[in-house]
mmCIF file of the N, C-alpha and C atoms, coordinates in Angstrom:
data_MODEL
# 
_entry.id   MODEL 
# 
loop_
_atom_site.group_PDB 
_atom_site.id 
_atom_site.type_symbol 
_atom_site.label_atom_id 
_atom_site.label_alt_id 
_atom_site.label_comp_id 
_atom_site.label_asym_id 
_atom_site.label_entity_id 
_atom_site.label_seq_id 
_atom_site.pdbx_PDB_ins_code 
_atom_site.Cartn_x 
_atom_site.Cartn_y 
_atom_site.Cartn_z 
_atom_site.occupancy 
_atom_site.B_iso_or_equiv 
_atom_site.pdbx_formal_charge 
_atom_site.auth_seq_id 
_atom_site.auth_comp_id 
_atom_site.auth_asym_id 
_atom_site.auth_atom_id 
_atom_site.pdbx_PDB_model_num 
ATOM 1   N N  . UNK A 1 1  ? 177.367 94.928  110.460 1.00 0.00 ? 1  UNK A N  1 
ATOM 2   C CA . UNK A 1 1  ? 176.319 95.500  111.263 1.00 0.00 ? 1  UNK A CA 1 
ATOM 3   C C  . UNK A 1 1  ? 175.565 94.409  112.022 1.00 0.00 ? 1  UNK A C  1 
ATOM 4   N N  . UNK A 1 2  ? 175.268 93.304  111.366 1.00 0.00 ? 2  UNK A N  1 
ATOM 5   C CA . UNK A 1 2  ? 174.568 92.216  112.040 1.00 0.00 ? 2  UNK A CA 1 
ATOM 6   C C  . UNK A 1 2  ? 175.419 91.643  113.167 1.00 0.00 ? 2  UNK A C  1 
ATOM 7   N N  . UNK A 1 3  ? 176.719 91.606  112.965 1.00 0.00 ? 3  UNK A N  1 
ATOM 8   C CA . UNK A 1 3  ? 177.602 91.084  114.004 1.00 0.00 ? 3  UNK A CA 1 
ATOM 9   C C  . UNK A 1 3  ? 177.451 91.910  115.280 1.00 0.00 ? 3  UNK A C  1 
ATOM 10  N N  . UNK A 1 4  ? 177.385 93.228  115.138 1.00 0.00 ? 4  UNK A N  1 
ATOM 11  C CA . UNK A 1 4  ? 177.234 94.111  116.294 1.00 0.00 ? 4  UNK A CA 1 
ATOM 12  C C  . UNK A 1 4  ? 175.884 93.878  116.967 1.00 0.00 ? 4  UNK A C  1 
ATOM 13  N N  . UNK A 1 5  ? 174.824 93.747  116.182 1.00 0.00 ? 5  UNK A N  1 
ATOM 14  C CA . UNK A 1 5  ? 173.498 93.506  116.758 1.00 0.00 ? 5  UNK A CA 1 
ATOM 15  C C  . UNK A 1 5  ? 173.430 92.162  117.462 1.00 0.00 ? 5  UNK A C  1 
ATOM 16  N N  . UNK A 1 6  ? 174.017 91.136  116.858 1.00 0.00 ? 6  UNK A N  1 
ATOM 17  C CA . UNK A 1 6  ? 174.016 89.810  117.486 1.00 0.00 ? 6  UNK A CA 1 
ATOM 18  C C  . UNK A 1 6  ? 174.868 89.806  118.753 1.00 0.00 ? 6  UNK A C  1 
ATOM 19  N N  . UNK A 1 7  ? 175.972 90.529  118.732 1.00 0.00 ? 7  UNK A N  1 
ATOM 20  C CA . UNK A 1 7  ? 176.805 90.634  119.921 1.00 0.00 ? 7  UNK A CA 1 
ATOM 21  C C  . UNK A 1 7  ? 176.052 91.364  121.037 1.00 0.00 ? 7  UNK A C  1 
ATOM 22  N N  . UNK A 1 8  ? 175.289 92.373  120.676 1.00 0.00 ? 8  UNK A N  1 
ATOM 23  C CA . UNK A 1 8  ? 174.464 93.096  121.648 1.00 0.00 ? 8  UNK A CA 1 
ATOM 24  C C  . UNK A 1 8  ? 173.396 92.164  122.232 1.00 0.00 ? 8  UNK A C  1 
ATOM 25  N N  . UNK A 1 9  ? 172.860 91.284  121.413 1.00 0.00 ? 9  UNK A N  1 
ATOM 26  C CA . UNK A 1 9  ? 171.897 90.292  121.903 1.00 0.00 ? 9  UNK A CA 1 
ATOM 27  C C  . UNK A 1 9  ? 172.535 89.412  122.965 1.00 0.00 ? 9  UNK A C  1 
ATOM 28  N N  . UNK A 1 10 ? 173.722 88.939  122.679 1.00 0.00 ? 10 UNK A N  1 
ATOM 29  C CA . UNK A 1 10 ? 174.407 88.055  123.625 1.00 0.00 ? 10 UNK A CA 1 
ATOM 30  C C  . UNK A 1 10 ? 174.713 88.775  124.930 1.00 0.00 ? 10 UNK A C  1 
ATOM 31  N N  . UNK A 1 11 ? 175.069 90.049  124.848 1.00 0.00 ? 11 UNK A N  1 
ATOM 32  C CA . UNK A 1 11 ? 175.346 90.816  126.063 1.00 0.00 ? 11 UNK A CA 1 
ATOM 33  C C  . UNK A 1 11 ? 174.099 91.006  126.912 1.00 0.00 ? 11 UNK A C  1 
ATOM 34  N N  . UNK A 1 12 ? 172.927 90.990  126.273 1.00 0.00 ? 12 UNK A N  1 
ATOM 35  C CA . UNK A 1 12 ? 171.664 91.174  126.981 1.00 0.00 ? 12 UNK A CA 1 
ATOM 36  C C  . UNK A 1 12 ? 170.919 89.862  127.210 1.00 0.00 ? 12 UNK A C  1 
ATOM 37  N N  . UNK A 1 13 ? 171.626 88.738  127.050 1.00 0.00 ? 13 UNK A N  1 
ATOM 38  C CA . UNK A 1 13 ? 171.051 87.396  127.267 1.00 0.00 ? 13 UNK A CA 1 
ATOM 39  C C  . UNK A 1 13 ? 169.815 87.140  126.408 1.00 0.00 ? 13 UNK A C  1 
ATOM 40  N N  . UNK A 1 14 ? 169.918 87.503  125.138 1.00 0.00 ? 14 UNK A N  1 
ATOM 41  C CA . UNK A 1 14 ? 168.838 87.294  124.179 1.00 0.00 ? 14 UNK A CA 1 
ATOM 42  C C  . UNK A 1 14 ? 169.362 86.382  123.073 1.00 0.00 ? 14 UNK A C  1 
ATOM 43  N N  . UNK A 1 15 ? 168.553 85.413  122.688 1.00 0.00 ? 15 UNK A N  1 
ATOM 44  C CA . UNK A 1 15 ? 168.906 84.525  121.583 1.00 0.00 ? 15 UNK A CA 1 
ATOM 45  C C  . UNK A 1 15 ? 168.868 85.341  120.285 1.00 0.00 ? 15 UNK A C  1 
ATOM 46  N N  . UNK A 1 16 ? 170.007 85.501  119.577 1.00 0.00 ? 16 UNK A N  1 
ATOM 47  C CA . UNK A 1 16 ? 170.040 86.326  118.368 1.00 0.00 ? 16 UNK A CA 1 
ATOM 48  C C  . UNK A 1 16 ? 169.087 85.861  117.266 1.00 0.00 ? 16 UNK A C  1 
ATOM 49  N N  . UNK A 1 17 ? 168.931 84.552  117.116 1.00 0.00 ? 17 UNK A N  1 
ATOM 50  C CA . UNK A 1 17 ? 168.044 84.037  116.073 1.00 0.00 ? 17 UNK A CA 1 
ATOM 51  C C  . UNK A 1 17 ? 166.592 84.381  116.383 1.00 0.00 ? 17 UNK A C  1 
ATOM 52  N N  . UNK A 1 18 ? 166.186 84.216  117.635 1.00 0.00 ? 18 UNK A N  1 
ATOM 53  C CA . UNK A 1 18 ? 164.821 84.563  118.017 1.00 0.00 ? 18 UNK A CA 1 
ATOM 54  C C  . UNK A 1 18 ? 164.589 86.067  117.934 1.00 0.00 ? 18 UNK A C  1 
ATOM 55  N N  . UNK A 1 19 ? 165.609 86.854  118.310 1.00 0.00 ? 19 UNK A N  1 
ATOM 56  C CA . UNK A 1 19 ? 165.484 88.306  118.221 1.00 0.00 ? 19 UNK A CA 1 
ATOM 57  C C  . UNK A 1 19 ? 165.268 88.739  116.777 1.00 0.00 ? 19 UNK A C  1 
ATOM 58  N N  . UNK A 1 20 ? 166.056 88.197  115.858 1.00 0.00 ? 20 UNK A N  1 
ATOM 59  C CA . UNK A 1 20 ? 165.923 88.568  114.450 1.00 0.00 ? 20 UNK A CA 1 
ATOM 60  C C  . UNK A 1 20 ? 164.556 88.169  113.905 1.00 0.00 ? 20 UNK A C  1 
ATOM 61  N N  . UNK A 1 21 ? 164.076 86.989  114.259 1.00 0.00 ? 21 UNK A N  1 
ATOM 62  C CA . UNK A 1 21 ? 162.742 86.556  113.823 1.00 0.00 ? 21 UNK A CA 1 
ATOM 63  C C  . UNK A 1 21 ? 161.677 87.491  114.380 1.00 0.00 ? 21 UNK A C  1 
ATOM 64  N N  . UNK A 1 22 ? 161.818 87.899  115.640 1.00 0.00 ? 22 UNK A N  1 
ATOM 65  C CA . UNK A 1 22 ? 160.861 88.812  116.262 1.00 0.00 ? 22 UNK A CA 1 
ATOM 66  C C  . UNK A 1 22 ? 160.861 90.169  115.550 1.00 0.00 ? 22 UNK A C  1 
ATOM 67  N N  . UNK A 1 23 ? 162.054 90.678  115.262 1.00 0.00 ? 23 UNK A N  1 
ATOM 68  C CA . UNK A 1 23 ? 162.160 91.982  114.592 1.00 0.00 ? 23 UNK A CA 1 
ATOM 69  C C  . UNK A 1 23 ? 161.550 91.923  113.195 1.00 0.00 ? 23 UNK A C  1 
ATOM 70  N N  . UNK A 1 24 ? 161.869 90.902  112.432 1.00 0.00 ? 24 UNK A N  1 
ATOM 71  C CA . UNK A 1 24 ? 161.328 90.794  111.076 1.00 0.00 ? 24 UNK A CA 1 
ATOM 72  C C  . UNK A 1 24 ? 159.816 90.645  111.079 1.00 0.00 ? 24 UNK A C  1 
ATOM 73  N N  . UNK A 1 25 ? 159.276 90.016  112.093 1.00 0.00 ? 25 UNK A N  1 
ATOM 74  C CA . UNK A 1 25 ? 157.830 89.826  112.195 1.00 0.00 ? 25 UNK A CA 1 
ATOM 75  C C  . UNK A 1 25 ? 157.127 91.117  112.620 1.00 0.00 ? 25 UNK A C  1 
ATOM 76  N N  . UNK A 1 26 ? 157.779 91.939  113.437 1.00 0.00 ? 26 UNK A N  1 
ATOM 77  C CA . UNK A 1 26 ? 157.116 93.092  114.045 1.00 0.00 ? 26 UNK A CA 1 
ATOM 78  C C  . UNK A 1 26 ? 157.548 94.451  113.518 1.00 0.00 ? 26 UNK A C  1 
ATOM 79  N N  . UNK A 1 27 ? 158.518 94.500  112.626 1.00 0.00 ? 27 UNK A N  1 
ATOM 80  C CA . UNK A 1 27 ? 159.032 95.787  112.178 1.00 0.00 ? 27 UNK A CA 1 
ATOM 81  C C  . UNK A 1 27 ? 157.984 96.578  111.381 1.00 0.00 ? 27 UNK A C  1 
ATOM 82  N N  . UNK A 1 28 ? 157.127 95.893  110.674 1.00 0.00 ? 28 UNK A N  1 
ATOM 83  C CA . UNK A 1 28 ? 156.111 96.583  109.875 1.00 0.00 ? 28 UNK A CA 1 
ATOM 84  C C  . UNK A 1 28 ? 155.059 97.264  110.746 1.00 0.00 ? 28 UNK A C  1 
ATOM 85  N N  . UNK A 1 29 ? 154.882 96.780  111.976 1.00 0.00 ? 29 UNK A N  1 
ATOM 86  C CA . UNK A 1 29 ? 153.878 97.341  112.875 1.00 0.00 ? 29 UNK A CA 1 
ATOM 87  C C  . UNK A 1 29 ? 154.385 98.530  113.679 1.00 0.00 ? 29 UNK A C  1 
ATOM 88  N N  . UNK A 1 30 ? 155.680 98.825  113.604 1.00 0.00 ? 30 UNK A N  1 
ATOM 89  C CA . UNK A 1 30 ? 156.258 99.924  114.374 1.00 0.00 ? 30 UNK A CA 1 
ATOM 90  C C  . UNK A 1 30 ? 156.348 101.180 113.519 1.00 0.00 ? 30 UNK A C  1 
ATOM 91  N N  . UNK A 1 31 ? 156.141 102.321 114.153 1.00 0.00 ? 31 UNK A N  1 
ATOM 92  C CA . UNK A 1 31 ? 156.322 103.599 113.473 1.00 0.00 ? 31 UNK A CA 1 
ATOM 93  C C  . UNK A 1 31 ? 157.815 103.866 113.335 1.00 0.00 ? 31 UNK A C  1 
ATOM 94  N N  . UNK A 1 32 ? 158.162 104.681 112.376 1.00 0.00 ? 32 UNK A N  1 
ATOM 95  C CA . UNK A 1 32 ? 159.561 104.983 112.103 1.00 0.00 ? 32 UNK A CA 1 
ATOM 96  C C  . UNK A 1 32 ? 160.300 105.571 113.284 1.00 0.00 ? 32 UNK A C  1 
ATOM 97  N N  . UNK A 1 33 ? 159.613 106.385 114.070 1.00 0.00 ? 33 UNK A N  1 
ATOM 98  C CA . UNK A 1 33 ? 160.283 107.012 115.203 1.00 0.00 ? 33 UNK A CA 1 
ATOM 99  C C  . UNK A 1 33 ? 160.309 106.112 116.435 1.00 0.00 ? 33 UNK A C  1 
ATOM 100 N N  . UNK A 1 34 ? 159.768 104.904 116.340 1.00 0.00 ? 34 UNK A N  1 
ATOM 101 C CA . UNK A 1 34 ? 159.743 103.973 117.472 1.00 0.00 ? 34 UNK A CA 1 
ATOM 102 C C  . UNK A 1 34 ? 160.573 102.713 117.207 1.00 0.00 ? 34 UNK A C  1 
ATOM 103 N N  . UNK A 1 35 ? 161.333 102.693 116.127 1.00 0.00 ? 35 UNK A N  1 
ATOM 104 C CA . UNK A 1 35 ? 162.116 101.507 115.781 1.00 0.00 ? 35 UNK A CA 1 
ATOM 105 C C  . UNK A 1 35 ? 163.194 101.192 116.809 1.00 0.00 ? 35 UNK A C  1 
ATOM 106 N N  . UNK A 1 36 ? 163.615 102.176 117.584 1.00 0.00 ? 36 UNK A N  1 
ATOM 107 C CA . UNK A 1 36 ? 164.621 101.928 118.613 1.00 0.00 ? 36 UNK A CA 1 
ATOM 108 C C  . UNK A 1 36 ? 164.127 100.923 119.648 1.00 0.00 ? 36 UNK A C  1 
ATOM 109 N N  . UNK A 1 37 ? 162.816 100.733 119.745 1.00 0.00 ? 37 UNK A N  1 
ATOM 110 C CA . UNK A 1 37 ? 162.265 99.767  120.697 1.00 0.00 ? 37 UNK A CA 1 
ATOM 111 C C  . UNK A 1 37 ? 162.592 98.325  120.308 1.00 0.00 ? 37 UNK A C  1 
ATOM 112 N N  . UNK A 1 38 ? 162.955 98.102  119.062 1.00 0.00 ? 38 UNK A N  1 
ATOM 113 C CA . UNK A 1 38 ? 163.268 96.752  118.599 1.00 0.00 ? 38 UNK A CA 1 
ATOM 114 C C  . UNK A 1 38 ? 164.747 96.386  118.740 1.00 0.00 ? 38 UNK A C  1 
ATOM 115 N N  . UNK A 1 39 ? 165.574 97.326  119.169 1.00 0.00 ? 39 UNK A N  1 
ATOM 116 C CA . UNK A 1 39 ? 166.988 97.033  119.352 1.00 0.00 ? 39 UNK A CA 1 
ATOM 117 C C  . UNK A 1 39 ? 167.183 96.091  120.543 1.00 0.00 ? 39 UNK A C  1 
ATOM 118 N N  . UNK A 1 40 ? 168.209 95.252  120.488 1.00 0.00 ? 40 UNK A N  1 
ATOM 119 C CA . UNK A 1 40 ? 168.394 94.246  121.540 1.00 0.00 ? 40 UNK A CA 1 
ATOM 120 C C  . UNK A 1 40 ? 168.536 94.829  122.942 1.00 0.00 ? 40 UNK A C  1 
ATOM 121 N N  . UNK A 1 41 ? 169.119 96.005  123.073 1.00 0.00 ? 41 UNK A N  1 
ATOM 122 C CA . UNK A 1 41 ? 169.311 96.560  124.412 1.00 0.00 ? 41 UNK A CA 1 
ATOM 123 C C  . UNK A 1 41 ? 168.056 97.243  124.946 1.00 0.00 ? 41 UNK A C  1 
ATOM 124 N N  . UNK A 1 42 ? 167.013 97.408  124.126 1.00 0.00 ? 42 UNK A N  1 
ATOM 125 C CA . UNK A 1 42 ? 165.776 98.051  124.560 1.00 0.00 ? 42 UNK A CA 1 
ATOM 126 C C  . UNK A 1 42 ? 164.612 97.087  124.701 1.00 0.00 ? 42 UNK A C  1 
ATOM 127 N N  . UNK A 1 43 ? 164.814 95.839  124.358 1.00 0.00 ? 43 UNK A N  1 
ATOM 128 C CA . UNK A 1 43 ? 163.714 94.883  124.344 1.00 0.00 ? 43 UNK A CA 1 
ATOM 129 C C  . UNK A 1 43 ? 163.814 93.959  125.562 1.00 0.00 ? 43 UNK A C  1 
ATOM 130 N N  . UNK A 1 44 ? 162.695 93.544  126.056 1.00 0.00 ? 44 UNK A N  1 
ATOM 131 C CA . UNK A 1 44 ? 162.654 92.648  127.215 1.00 0.00 ? 44 UNK A CA 1 
ATOM 132 C C  . UNK A 1 44 ? 162.969 91.218  126.755 1.00 0.00 ? 44 UNK A C  1 
ATOM 133 N N  . UNK A 1 45 ? 163.957 90.566  127.360 1.00 0.00 ? 45 UNK A N  1 
ATOM 134 C CA . UNK A 1 45 ? 164.300 89.194  126.952 1.00 0.00 ? 45 UNK A CA 1 
ATOM 135 C C  . UNK A 1 45 ? 163.131 88.219  127.059 1.00 0.00 ? 45 UNK A C  1 
ATOM 136 N N  . UNK A 1 46 ? 162.231 88.431  128.006 1.00 0.00 ? 46 UNK A N  1 
ATOM 137 C CA . UNK A 1 46 ? 161.068 87.542  128.126 1.00 0.00 ? 46 UNK A CA 1 
ATOM 138 C C  . UNK A 1 46 ? 160.133 87.673  126.937 1.00 0.00 ? 46 UNK A C  1 
ATOM 139 N N  . UNK A 1 47 ? 160.073 88.857  126.354 1.00 0.00 ? 47 UNK A N  1 
ATOM 140 C CA . UNK A 1 47 ? 159.260 89.054  125.156 1.00 0.00 ? 47 UNK A CA 1 
ATOM 141 C C  . UNK A 1 47 ? 159.770 88.187  124.020 1.00 0.00 ? 47 UNK A C  1 
ATOM 142 N N  . UNK A 1 48 ? 161.075 88.117  123.884 1.00 0.00 ? 48 UNK A N  1 
ATOM 143 C CA . UNK A 1 48 ? 161.684 87.310  122.823 1.00 0.00 ? 48 UNK A CA 1 
ATOM 144 C C  . UNK A 1 48 ? 161.491 85.824  123.105 1.00 0.00 ? 48 UNK A C  1 
ATOM 145 N N  . UNK A 1 49 ? 161.710 85.409  124.338 1.00 0.00 ? 49 UNK A N  1 
ATOM 146 C CA . UNK A 1 49 ? 161.584 83.987  124.670 1.00 0.00 ? 49 UNK A CA 1 
ATOM 147 C C  . UNK A 1 49 ? 160.151 83.491  124.546 1.00 0.00 ? 49 UNK A C  1 
ATOM 148 N N  . UNK A 1 50 ? 159.173 84.351  124.788 1.00 0.00 ? 50 UNK A N  1 
ATOM 149 C CA . UNK A 1 50 ? 157.769 83.952  124.706 1.00 0.00 ? 50 UNK A CA 1 
ATOM 150 C C  . UNK A 1 50 ? 157.162 84.173  123.325 1.00 0.00 ? 50 UNK A C  1 
ATOM 151 N N  . UNK A 1 51 ? 157.944 84.734  122.399 1.00 0.00 ? 51 UNK A N  1 
ATOM 152 C CA . UNK A 1 51 ? 157.453 85.003  121.054 1.00 0.00 ? 51 UNK A CA 1 
ATOM 153 C C  . UNK A 1 51 ? 157.294 83.692  120.292 1.00 0.00 ? 51 UNK A C  1 
ATOM 154 N N  . UNK A 1 52 ? 156.127 83.486  119.739 1.00 0.00 ? 52 UNK A N  1 
ATOM 155 C CA . UNK A 1 52 ? 155.875 82.272  118.960 1.00 0.00 ? 52 UNK A CA 1 
ATOM 156 C C  . UNK A 1 52 ? 155.599 82.657  117.515 1.00 0.00 ? 52 UNK A C  1 
ATOM 157 N N  . UNK A 1 53 ? 156.238 81.964  116.628 1.00 0.00 ? 53 UNK A N  1 
ATOM 158 C CA . UNK A 1 53 ? 155.977 82.134  115.204 1.00 0.00 ? 53 UNK A CA 1 
ATOM 159 C C  . UNK A 1 53 ? 154.671 81.461  114.857 1.00 0.00 ? 53 UNK A C  1 
ATOM 160 N N  . UNK A 1 54 ? 154.099 81.788  113.737 1.00 0.00 ? 54 UNK A N  1 
ATOM 161 C CA . UNK A 1 54 ? 152.817 81.197  113.357 1.00 0.00 ? 54 UNK A CA 1 
ATOM 162 C C  . UNK A 1 54 ? 152.920 79.693  113.145 1.00 0.00 ? 54 UNK A C  1 
ATOM 163 N N  . UNK A 1 55 ? 154.107 79.187  112.817 1.00 0.00 ? 55 UNK A N  1 
ATOM 164 C CA . UNK A 1 55 ? 154.230 77.738  112.613 1.00 0.00 ? 55 UNK A CA 1 
ATOM 165 C C  . UNK A 1 55 ? 154.479 76.980  113.934 1.00 0.00 ? 55 UNK A C  1 
ATOM 166 N N  . UNK A 1 56 ? 154.719 77.687  115.035 1.00 0.00 ? 56 UNK A N  1 
ATOM 167 C CA . UNK A 1 56 ? 154.937 77.036  116.314 1.00 0.00 ? 56 UNK A CA 1 
ATOM 168 C C  . UNK A 1 56 ? 153.655 76.872  117.108 1.00 0.00 ? 56 UNK A C  1 
ATOM 169 N N  . UNK A 1 57 ? 152.574 77.488  116.684 1.00 0.00 ? 57 UNK A N  1 
ATOM 170 C CA . UNK A 1 57 ? 151.324 77.462  117.438 1.00 0.00 ? 57 UNK A CA 1 
ATOM 171 C C  . UNK A 1 57 ? 150.641 76.129  117.292 1.00 0.00 ? 57 UNK A C  1 
# 
């Protein structure tokens, strides 16, 4: 399953490692019926590239 998600990231020009970090950080804040917004094909690549972890600040 992760292989498919990472492959989808690559097709959408998203760094898979940054995408996974973004999803793990933000999944708790999303409602169950809105989780599709975190899929690689529904997320804006600039959101992922501009995402900073708490240790990068």
